N, C-alpha and C positions, 0 to 999 in steps of 0.2 A: 492123574485126577487128585486134587487137593482134598485133604480132610475137611469136613464141614463143621461149622458151629453146631453144637447140640444145645437145645434150649427147652425150658419147660416153664409154663406160666404157673404161678403160685396158687394152688387150690388147697393148701394144707389147713387143717383145722387150727383155729386160733387158740392161744393160751390166754391166761389172765393178764399178760403183758406186764408182769411185775418188774421186769428189768429195764423198762423204758426210762424209769426215773434215774437210772445211772447217768443218763445223758441229759439230765434236766438243765435248763439254762443257767440257774445259779451254780451248779457244779462246773459247767464249762467255763463260766465267768471266773471262777477261782483259778482254774488251770491257766487261762490266758493271762490273768494277773501275775501268776507265778512266772510264766515264761517271759512276760514283759519286764521282769526285774533283772533279767540277764543282760549284760552289756552287749552281748552278741546278738540280741534279738532284733529282728526287723520283720515286717510283714512280707511274706513272699508274693511274687507277682501273680496276678490273674490275667492270663493271656486271652484277649478277646479276638477270636478267629472269625472275623466277619466274612472274609473271602471263603474260608472253608465252609462256613454255614451256608453261603449262597450255593457253592458247589454241591453240597449234600442235600439241598432243598430244605433247609431249616431256617428258623428265624435267628438263632444264635448258638454259638458253640464257645464255651468258656472253659479254659484248662488252668487249674491251679498248679503252678510250677514250683515244686518242692526241691528243685536242685539248689535253691539259694538258702535252704534252712540251716542256720547256724554255721555255715560254711562246711556242712557235713554231706551235702549232696543228696539228702533224703529226709523225709518227714519223721522217721522213727524216733528220733531223739525226744520229740514232744511227749511220747508216752512214757519212756523209761525214766526221764528226768522228773516228771510230775509224780510218778509212782514212788520214786526214791523220797521225794519231799514229803508225800503223805505218810509213807512208812516211818520216816524219821520223826515227823510231827506226832504220830501215834505212840512211838516209843517214849517220846518226851512228854506226853500228855498235853499236847498243845494243838492248835488248829493250824492247818496248812497255810492259812493266810498270813501267819507269822514267819513262814519259812521262805523268805525272799533270798535272792542271791547274795546280797551283802552279808546277811546274818549267817548263811550257810558256809560262807568262806571266811568267817571271822575266827580269831583266836578264842573268843568267848564260846563259840559253838563247839570248837574242837575240844576245849576243856570239859564242856558240859556233856557232850555226846560221845566223843571218842571216834572210833572207826568201826564201820561194818564192811563186810565183804558181800558184794552183789554178784550173784551167779546168774548166767543166762545162756540160752542156746540161740543160734542165729544162722541165717544164711548170709549175713553181712550187715545190713543197715541197722537192724535193731541192736545188735552187739556193739556196733560202733557208737551208737547213741548212748547206750548204757556205759560203755567205757569212757566216753568223752565226759558225760555228766559226773561219773565217779571221780575222774581225774580233776575236773574243775572244782568239785566239792570236797576234795581231800579224802575220798573213800577208796576202797579197793574193789577190783572187779576180776571175775574169771569168766571166760567166754569159750563155749564149745561150738564148733562148726561141723556140719555134716560132710560126708565124703563128697568129693567133686567141687567143693567150694573154691572160689578163685583166689589166686595169690594176692591180687591187688586188694581184695576186700579183707583178707587176712592181715596184710601189712598195715592197712588203715586202722584196724582195731589195735594191733600191737603198738602202733605209734602213740596211742593214748595211755600206755602203761598197763594194759590189761594182761593177765596171764591167758593166752589164747592158744587153742589146739584145733586141729582138724582131725575128726574121728572117722573111723571106718563104718559108720552107721548113718541112717537117715536122720532128718531133722527131728522127728518125734521121739526117736531114741536118744538124741542129744538132750532134748528137754528132760527126759527121765534121768539122765546122767547128771545134769545140772541140779535138778531137784534133790537127788540123793546126796550130792556133795554138800549142798547148802545145809541140809538137815544135820550133817555131821560136823559142821564148822561153827565154832563159837562166833556169835554175831553174824552168822551167815544167813542170807535171804535170797530167794530166787525171784527174779524180776522177769516174768514171762507173760507175753500177751495172749497166751491161750489159757482158758480156764477149764478146770475139771472139778468134780465133787470134792469139796474140802479146800479148794484153792480158787477162790473167786474174787476176793477182795482186791488183791494187787492187780489182776487183769482189768477189773472195773476201773481202777485208777488210771491204768494205762490208756484205756479207752477215753476216759475224760481228758487226758493229756492230748489225744488226737483231736479232741473237740476244738482246740485252739485253731487248727487249720480250717475246719468247717465253719467256725465263727468268723474268721477272717474272710473266707470266701463269701459268706452271706453279706457282710459289710461291703465287700468290693463289688458284688453284683448290684447292690443298691446304688453305688456310685456310678454304675453303668446304666442306671434307670431300669434295672430289672428287680422288681420287689421279690419275685419268687421264681426260681427255675421250674419249668414244667417237668423236667426229667433230671435225675441225678444218677449217673453211671459210676459205679465204684467197684474196684477189684477186691478179691479176697484170697487170703491164704487160710489162716485159721478163722478169719472172719472178724477180727477185732476192729480193724479199720472200717470195714463195711458196717458193723454194728454201731460204731461210733458216729459215722456220717449219717446213716439212716436214722439213728436214734436222735441226733441233734436236729436234723431237719423235720422229723416227725413232731418233735416238741416245739420247734419254731413255728410250724404251720399246722397246728393240731386239727383245724377244721377243713384245710385244703392242702394236704401234703402233695409234694411232687410225686411222680411215678419213679420208683426206685428199681434199678437194674444192677444185679450183682454178677460179676464175671470172674471165672477162675481158670487156671491152667488145666487143660484136659487131663494131664497126668495126676492131678491132685484135686479132683472136683468133688470134695466131700459134701459141700453145701448143695450143689446140683443134684448129687445122688440122694441126699435127704429130701429135696423137693420132689424128685422123681418118685420116690417111695410114697410120698403123699400122706404119711401118717403123723407128721409132726415130730418124729423122732430123729435125732441126728445120725448120720452115717460116717463111717471111718473108711478111708482109702489107704491101703498099705503098699509096700514095695519101695522101689528106689525113688519114685516120684520124679522121674527124669524130665526136665523141661528147661527151656531157656529162661523162663520166668522164675528165677531162683527164689525171689522173695515171696512167691506164691506157692512154693513147693511144700505144702503142709497138708497132711492127710487127716488130722483130727481136729474137729471144729471147737472153737471157744463156746462153751455152753450158754454163757450169758448173751453173747452176740447172736447165737442161733435162735434164741428165744425172741430177740428183737426182730431178726430178719424174717422169721416165719410169719410174723404178724404184719409186716409192713412192705415187704418186697413184692414187686409185680412179676419179675421174671428172673430166673437164674440161667446163666449161660456158661457152658463148658467150651474152652477155646484151645484149638491147636496152636502150636508155636508160631505158625506163619501169621497169625492174626496180630500178635504182638510185634513181629518184625515189620509188618506193613504199617502199623501205627507209629513205630519209631521212625521209619522213612518219611511218612506223611508230616509228622511234626518237625522233623529235621529240614524238610524242604517244603515250606508252607506255600499256600497260595499268595500271589504277589500282594503286598500290603500288610499281610499278617505277620506278627512276630514269630520268630523261630523258637521252639521249645526243644531242648536237648533232653530226651527222655529215654531212660533205660528199659530193659526188657519187661520189668514188672510195672513200670509207670505208663507205658504206651498202649497197653492192651485195649483201653477204652476207645482210643481213636480208631484202632483197627476194627473193633466190634461195631462202632457207629458207622464206619464206612461200609462194612459188609451189609448191615441191616438196610442202609439207605440206598445202596447201589446194586445190590444183587437180589433179584426177584425170588431167588430161593428162600429168602427170609421175608417175603411180603406179608405172610400171615403174622409173623412176629411184629413187623413194622405197623401193621394195622391194629394189632391187639394193644400195642404200647401207644397208639395214637401219635406216632412220630410223623410230623408233617411241617409245612411251611410256617406254622404258628409256634413251633416247639423251640424252647430255649433250654439247651443241654449243658449241665455242669459236669465236668470230669476232673479227676485228680492225677496229675503226673507225679507219683509218689517218690520217684528217684530220678537223678540225672544220669550222667555217664559214670557209673560206679565200677564198671569193668571195661576199661578202654579197649582191650583187644577184641572182646565180644562185640562191643559197640561198632568198631570199625568193620568187622566181618559182616555185620548185619547191614549197616547203613552204607558203607563204601562198596563192599563186595557183593551185596545182594544175597547173603545167606538167608535161608528159609524164604524162597520166593513164594508168591501167592499161587502161581499156576503157570503152565506153559502157554495158555491162551490169554490174550489181554482181556481185562474186564471192561465191560462197556461203561462209558462215562455216566455220571448220575444225570 
């Protein structure tokens, strides 16, 4: 018998929502302008899965495919690069709008600013993005990875010139390690997408960087004659991506927001646990956080994002690994006529969740509560492509993490 999704509707007390402004439309516009200055920039595809929507009994399914982002196979570079630009702008007493790619790679900038060392902890994609941006902008980077990290992800970070290590501790301990080293290094700064008391400015800039992806998706939906998605499904590790996406769309549609659904790996479901406690306070999950969804294996929530999510999310879902594996296979072998999306373990969980909710009557109560039906248009984010080729083949080719011994009924 397979493990079930665990879910809870959001009945937490609301806060004053002071952090929603982090993801204001002007802040996101600055981030997109910065990213647009890179010669490597292009808008990543929005896969319109009409056949899948029909199969699931929905009006539309749209998947933002981040495997094309800057040639790095994941969205994370958007956050780290923009946070670097804002940090540098602050150090120079200038506005980030002056920090475009041409200037940041110029000899004049090098003479004026010099070099900083950017420290970070990562399961793979964030560290690669920080290392890539530091390399392109002539800066230095140090990256720590938790135990169990894959060699292919390590190698991709090392290729960008970063000093990179795999430590014998979990992700959250790697964050503490990177922060301590940055504090002891001249011109050292930690670029991390999780926030804690006293460390909130840089995580908020990282979230704004992620806003570029959400902003592109909103534009692309309008090109598909969809003014507003009815539902936005977004995955969470520390919650920075989720807070960025939810915050952006809540600001874009203040009077009629979509329903937001946040999904986590069952082994690291700190946001779900917070919603389950129902008092508005964040919760921490400890231990090895063992899951195939490496990018979501984070047990301590970003405090800024948590505040946005508790005010705006409809449901929090804790997901066993088979859910992500099913999503990977569905996106890799689409309904005839739909484009294929190559999605990694952390990118595909939304597809697996949507399939379970729509096709398994175990979740009918959740389906009804979210009002998911033939009128619904669902936006999801495939945040990474095939970043661990061996794992991808074992899941998609060999059927690792099967859904169950008994076949699931068709929708």
